[in-house]
N, C-alpha and C positions, 0 to 999 in steps of 0.2 A: 197669511202665514206661509203659503206656498211661494209667494214672491220673495219674502224674506229669506226663505230657505235657499232659493236660487241665488240670491245675492251673496249669501254666506258661502255657498259652494264656489261661486266665482272668485270671491276673495281668497279662499283657501287655495284654489288652483293658482292664482296669481302669486301668492306667497310661496308656494312650492316651486313655481317656475323661477321666481327671483332667487330663492335659496339654491336651486340647481345652478343658475347662472353664476352666482357668487362662488360656489364650490368649483365649478369648471374653470372660472377665471383664476382662482387661487392655484389650482393644479397647473394651469398654463403658465402662470408666473413662476411657480416653483420649477417647472420643467426648463424654462429659459435660464433661470439662475443656476441650475445644476449643470448646464452645458458649459464646456470649457470655451475660452476665447478662440482657441484654434478651430474648434468645431464650428463656432458661430461665423468666424471669418471665412472659412471655406464655403459654408453653405450660403452665406450672404453674397460672396463674390460669384459663386456659381449662378445665383439668381439674378444678380445685377449685370452679368457679363453680356447678355443679349441686348441690354440697353446702353452698353458702352461705358459702364462705370465699375468702380471697385471701392471697397471700404478702406479708408486711411486710418490705421490704428493710432498713429502718432498724434493726429488731430481729432480723432473721433468724428470724422466727417466722411462724406462721399466725394469722390473725385473721378476724373476720366482716366481710362487706361490708355495704353499706347496705340492700340489698333482697334478702335471702336468703329461702328458703322458711320459715325460722324466724319471720320477721315475720308470716307469714300464719296461723300456728298459735297466736299469742299465748302466754299463760302461765296455768297453774293449778297448784295444789299437787300434783296428780296427777303432773306431770312430775318434781318433786323426789322424790316418794314412790317412783317406779319407776326412778329414776336408777341404783341399783346393778345393775339387771338389764340395763343397757346399758353396763356397765363404768365407770360414773362414781361414784367415791367422793369426794364433795365436801362441804365446809362451805357452808351457805347462811345468809344473813342478810336476811330479808324485812323491809322497813320500810314499813308501811302508814300512810297519812294521807289526809285529805280536803282538797281544794282546788278552787276554781272549781266547786263543787256536784257534784264527781265523786270517786270513790274512786281513789286512786293507790297504786301499788306500785313502789318502787325496791328491787330485790333484788341482792345481791352474792353471788358464788360464788367458791370457790377449791378446788383439789384435783387429783385424778388423773382425767383423761378418757381412759381406755384407754391409748393409747401416748403421751400428752402430759400435761404439767403445765401448768395454766392458771388464769386468773382471768377473771371476767365482772362487768359491771354492766349490768342491764337496767331499762328504764323502761316501765311499763305503766299503763293507766287503764281503769276500768270505769264504764259508765253503765247497766248492766243488773242485774236482780235475781239473787241467788244461784241456782245450779242444783242440783238434787238428782237424781242418777242412781243408783238403788239398786245396791249392790254394786260401783260403779265410782268415783264421786266426788261429794262434796257440798261446795259452797263457791262462792267467787267466781271467775269466769273474767275475765281481763284481756286487753285487746288492746294491741298495741304502739302507742306514741304516734305521732302524725303527724309529717311533716317539719317542721311549724311548731312542734312542741313538743320538738324535740331539745334536749338539754342539753350544755353544755360540761363535760366531766368527764375525769378522769384517774385512773390508779392505778399504783402501783409494786409489783410482785409480788416478794416476797423469800422465799428458802428458807434456813432456819437463819440468818436475819439477813443473808444475802448477796443483793444485787440479782440478779434473773433478767432482768427487762426492765421497761420503762415503756410505758404507752399513754396517749395524750392526743388527744381529738377531740370534735367535736360529733356526737353519736350517740344512738341509742335502745338500742343493745346493743354496748357497748365490751368487746372481748375480746382475749385473747392466749393462744396455746398453744405451748409450747416442746416440740418433738418429740423423743422419745427420752429425756426427763428423767423419772425416777421420783421420786415424793414421797408423803408422807402429808399429809393436810390439816393435821394438827397442826404440821407443820414449816413451813407457809406463813403468810405475813401479807401484807396489802395496805394500803398507804398510799393512802387514797381522798380525792379532791377532787371536789365537786359544786358547780357554779355555777348559781344560780337566777335567773330573769328579774326577780324582784321579791322584796321582803321578806316578803310574805304567803305565797308558796310556800315560801320558805326557812324561815320560822317553822313552817309546817305540817309540813314534813319534820323539822325539829328536834324538834318535839313527838313525832313518831313514833319518832325515834331514841331519845329519852329513855324512851319508854314500854317499849321492849324491854330497857332496862337500861343504856344509855350514860350516864355521869356527866358533869358539867360539865367536869371536868378531863381528860376523854378526847376532848373536842371543841374545835376551834379555829374561830372565826368571824371572817372578814374581809369586811366589806360583805355581799354576798349569796352568799359562798362558804363552804362548810362543809368542814372537814378532819377526818378521824378515821382510826383504825387498826382494820382488821378482822383480828383475831388469833384469839382464842378466841371463837367465836360465842355471842351471848346467847340465840339462839333454839334451840328443841328441833330436833335434827337428824333428818331422815327416815331416814338410813341407820342410825341407832342401833338401830332395830327389827330390823335384819338382822345382828346381831352374829355370828351363827354362819357366815354366808356371806361377810361382808366380808373376812376374811383370805384366803379362797380367791380372791375377785375381785381383790384387790390382788396376790396371788401371780401370777395370770395377767397382770395389767397389767405387773408387773415383768418377766415372761418376754417379753412383747411388746417392751418397751423394749430388753431385752438382744438379742433377735433383730434389731431395727432397727439397733442400734449395731454388732452384729457384721457384718451385711451391708454396712453403709455405712462401715466402719472406715477405708476408704481416703480418705475425704473429711473435711474439717474443718467447712465451712459447711453449714448446713441446706439452703440453696438447692441445693447440689450433691447432697446426700443425697436430697432429695425428687425432684429431676430424675432421678436414677439409678433410684429406685424406680418413678417414673412410666413410664420407658422399659423397664425390665427386670424389675420385680417389681410389676406393676399391681395384683394382689390385696392386697399389703401397702400400696400407696399408697391404695387404697380404704378400708383399715382405718384408716389415719391420718386420712383425710378424713371418716370417720364414716358410711360407707354404711349399715351396719346400724343405727346410731343414728337416722339419718334415717328409715329405713323404720318403725322402731318408734314414734317420736314422731308420725309422720304417721298411723300406725294408731291411736294413742291419741286424736289430735285427731278423727279420723273417727268414733270411738266416741261422742264427746260433741258433735259439730258440730250435730246436729239439735236438741239442747237449747239450744245457744247461739243458734241462728237462730230459736228459738221454735216449732219444729215439734212439740215434745213438751212436755208439762206434767207 
């Protein structure tokens, strides 16, 4: 009889805890729904700013701002090579060319970034010799272009032929990330447009595009604008060397997306979902924002920064 009494008390406690959780969740949902979009955008952007991102109201997605920490760390192939270890399974298409007596790189990415599906276009330039860091990296380090060198560019990201979102801006790093959407890079394609300031730069980029395998009939040229589709990459992919761990990483990414969608199932819009996480599930919000990714990339940059600044030979 005493044992049955204890079991009954435990059941009552569990029911009360469940009831309390349901009430608290309802109050949290109501609180988010009662907040104006202006309040949500301000608070979300304040929270995302440290990670280099902002909320894009037009597309209901997350994208990069103009002056994030990522602009300070530039780009080198080491970042792509280590992407799988920060839950990024992405296709990359680096286009190298020379213009204005400098080496340029315009790189395009698409794929799964942890809990988000996204695409990127980055513009970089180098005026320094290649660096060689035994056991770490050997090659060219590029810096992000200046404000005077931003390009007018756009992309339309599609999954299985269906539009996900479009981005268009003057930028050095045009991005978009759809939270809670899971994909394989093979299922994604990007319709890309790049507008160049003059025909010399356009032709230099065009030559770089052709060097990696793009054919005449895959490229459209209108004045100084170039249009092409980034579907199956022409370049060798960094993550291909990690074939054994890629399925596991993607499995974890899919689990993250399912957790996100389960927790935020009472909302339709991303702005409401993110605001809900920011207020009541801050650790999950930081996962979306890329806190761990930020720490690791900054660590990579620190390991090569002395060579970039010429302190090592």
